[in-house]
C-alpha positions in Angstrom: -10.1 -10.1 90.4 -9.8 -10.4 86.6 -11.1 -8.0 83.9 -13.2 -10.9 82.7 -15.1 -10.7 86.1 -16.5 -7.4 85.0 -18.1 -8.8 81.8 -21.1 -10.6 83.3 -22.4 -7.6 85.3 -21.9 -5.3 82.3 -23.6 -7.8 79.9 -26.6 -8.1 82.3 -26.8 -4.3 82.7 -27.0 -3.7 79.0 -29.3 -6.6 78.3 -31.7 -5.2 80.9 -31.9 -2.1 78.6 -32.8 -4.2 75.6 -29.3 -4.5 74.0 -27.8 -7.6 72.4 -24.3 -7.9 73.9 -21.2 -9.6 72.6 -17.6 -9.7 73.8 -14.3 -9.2 72.1 -15.5 -7.8 68.8 -12.2 -6.9 67.2 -10.4 -4.6 69.6 -13.5 -3.8 71.6 -13.9 -5.5 74.9 -17.7 -5.3 74.8 -20.1 -4.2 72.0 -23.9 -3.9 72.4 -26.6 -3.1 69.8 -30.3 -2.3 70.2 -32.2 -2.5 66.9 -30.8 0.0 64.4 -29.2 2.2 67.0 -25.5 3.0 66.9 -23.4 0.5 68.9 -22.4 1.0 72.5 -18.8 0.0 73.3 -17.4 -0.7 76.8 -13.8 -1.0 77.6 -12.9 -2.9 80.8 -10.0 -2.3 83.2 -9.4 -3.2 86.9 -8.3 0.4 87.7 -8.9 3.8 86.1 -5.7 4.5 84.2 -4.2 6.3 81.2 -4.2 3.0 79.3 -8.0 2.7 79.8 -8.6 6.3 78.7 -6.5 5.8 75.6 -8.5 2.6 74.7 -11.7 4.7 75.0 -10.3 7.5 72.8 -9.2 4.9 70.2 -12.8 3.5 70.1 -14.2 7.0 69.6 -12.6 7.0 66.2 -15.3 4.5 65.2 -18.2 4.9 67.6 -19.9 7.8 69.5 -21.1 5.8 72.5 -18.0 4.6 74.4 -17.9 3.7 78.1 -15.0 3.0 80.4 -15.8 0.4 83.1 -13.9 -0.2 86.3 -14.8 -2.0 89.6 -16.4 -0.2 92.4 -13.6 0.9 94.7 -13.6 2.1 98.3 -9.9 2.9 98.0 -8.9 6.4 99.2 -7.3 7.0 95.8 -10.6 6.6 93.9 -12.5 8.8 96.4 -9.9 11.6 96.1 -9.7 11.3 92.3 -13.4 10.7 91.6 -14.3 14.3 90.7 -11.2 14.6 88.4 -12.0 11.2 86.8 -15.6 12.3 86.0 -14.4 15.7 84.7 -11.8 14.0 82.4 -14.3 11.6 81.0 -16.9 14.3 80.5 -14.2 16.4 78.7 -13.4 13.6 76.4 -17.0 12.6 75.8 -16.6 9.2 77.4 -19.0 7.4 79.7 -18.1 5.9 83.0 -19.5 2.7 84.6 -18.7 1.4 88.1 -19.1 -2.4 88.5 -19.9 -4.1 91.8 -18.7 -7.6 91.0 -19.9 -9.0 94.3 -23.4 -7.8 93.8 -23.4 -8.2 90.0 -24.5 -4.6 89.6 -23.4 -1.6 87.5 -23.8 2.1 88.2 -23.6 4.6 85.4 -21.7 7.7 86.7 -21.6 9.4 83.3 -23.0 8.9 79.9 -21.0 9.7 76.7 -21.8 13.0 75.0 -20.2 16.1 73.5 -18.7 18.5 75.9 -18.2 22.3 75.5 -16.6 23.6 78.7 -18.0 26.8 80.2 -15.2 29.3 80.6 -14.9 30.8 84.1 -14.4 34.4 82.9 -13.9 35.9 86.4 -11.1 33.5 87.4 -9.5 33.9 84.0 -9.6 37.6 84.5 -7.9 37.4 87.9 -5.1 35.2 86.4 -4.5 37.6 83.5 -4.4 40.6 85.9 -1.9 38.7 88.1 0.3 38.0 85.0 0.2 41.6 83.9 0.9 43.1 87.4 3.7 40.7 88.4 7.1 42.1 87.7 9.6 39.7 86.2 9.4 36.0 86.8 10.4 35.5 90.4 9.1 31.9 90.9 10.2 28.5 89.6 7.5 26.4 87.9 6.7 23.1 89.6 7.6 24.2 93.1 5.0 23.5 95.8 6.4 24.2 99.2 8.0 27.5 98.7 6.2 30.8 99.2 5.2 32.3 95.8 6.1 35.9 94.9 2.8 37.4 93.7 2.0 40.8 92.4 0.3 41.5 95.7 3.4 40.6 97.7 5.5 42.8 95.3 3.2 45.7 96.0 3.4 45.1 99.7 7.2 45.1 99.4 7.1 48.5 97.6 5.0 49.9 100.4 7.2 48.4 103.1 10.3 49.9 101.6 8.6 53.4 101.5 7.6 53.1 105.1 11.1 52.0 106.2 12.8 54.9 104.4 10.1 57.6 104.9 8.5 56.7 108.2 4.8 56.5 109.0 2.5 57.6 106.2 -1.1 58.0 105.3 -2.5 55.5 102.7 -2.9 58.1 99.9 0.6 59.4 100.3 2.0 55.9 100.4 0.0 55.0 97.3 1.7 57.8 95.4 5.2 57.2 96.8 5.1 53.4 96.2 3.1 53.6 93.0 0.5 51.1 94.4 -3.0 52.1 93.7 -4.5 49.5 96.1 -2.3 50.6 99.0 -5.2 51.4 101.3 -6.7 47.9 100.8 -3.4 46.2 101.4 -2.8 48.2 104.6 -6.3 47.4 106.0 -6.0 43.7 105.2 -2.4 43.4 106.4 -2.2 39.7 105.3 1.5 39.5 106.1 1.6 41.4 109.5 4.0 44.0 108.0 1.9 47.1 108.8 0.4 48.6 111.9 -2.0 51.5 112.3 -0.6 54.2 114.6 -3.5 56.6 114.5 -6.3 57.9 112.2 -5.2 56.8 108.7 -1.5 56.6 109.6 0.5 53.4 109.2 4.0 52.3 110.1 6.2 49.3 109.4 6.2 46.5 112.0 9.3 44.5 113.1 8.0 41.7 111.0 7.9 44.1 108.0 11.5 45.1 108.5 12.5 41.5 108.6 10.5 40.8 105.4 12.6 43.4 103.6 15.7 41.6 104.7 14.4 38.2 103.7 13.2 39.5 100.3 16.3 41.7 99.6 16.9 40.0 96.2 13.2 40.4 95.3 13.5 44.1 96.2 16.5 44.5 94.0 14.6 42.9 91.1 11.8 45.5 91.7 14.4 48.4 91.7 13.9 49.1 95.4 16.7 50.3 97.7 18.0 47.7 100.2 20.0 48.2 103.3 
């Protein structure tokens, strides 16, 4: 397939909407006009790429209605990236057209337009709280397969250390000793398998919890916790 194979379906699609269509007007792959309306510009590529996006952004310096056009694809990559592609185009104010060369048809997935992202305040708040609660900078940016040290895990380590040194404890007492206000919730959830309930509102450290203090000895030192 050639980029030129996309032109006939795009031209027919626009002409069906009353546009006059011409190719290769200056740097524009396709330009269309309908009466006195502002021009519509379409940039063609065989795959969605940074080069295509940059072409579209360059055309936006001259015109408001800019589309990116790529062939319809059943490739797994397109399916996996589709949501991100649409989000990127919407964020940049670019339209997106998918061309079925075999059928000679075009499907508009997105029209150009201004975009003002809606802030997700709740998620932003969680990230800010995590930043403020986390002690130090125990992780390395860009890692994907190693366990992350979170503020939650740091609190659990503080509690585990207190249980190791002081023995079974009630949640309120543990919260005071460890300086963790959410101690009761962490004990109930027990996400890491470090804590076990011995009786009414009394918790102890499990063998897995003892091992976690060994495995995270360096992290405990960073938190100012005693190690064995």
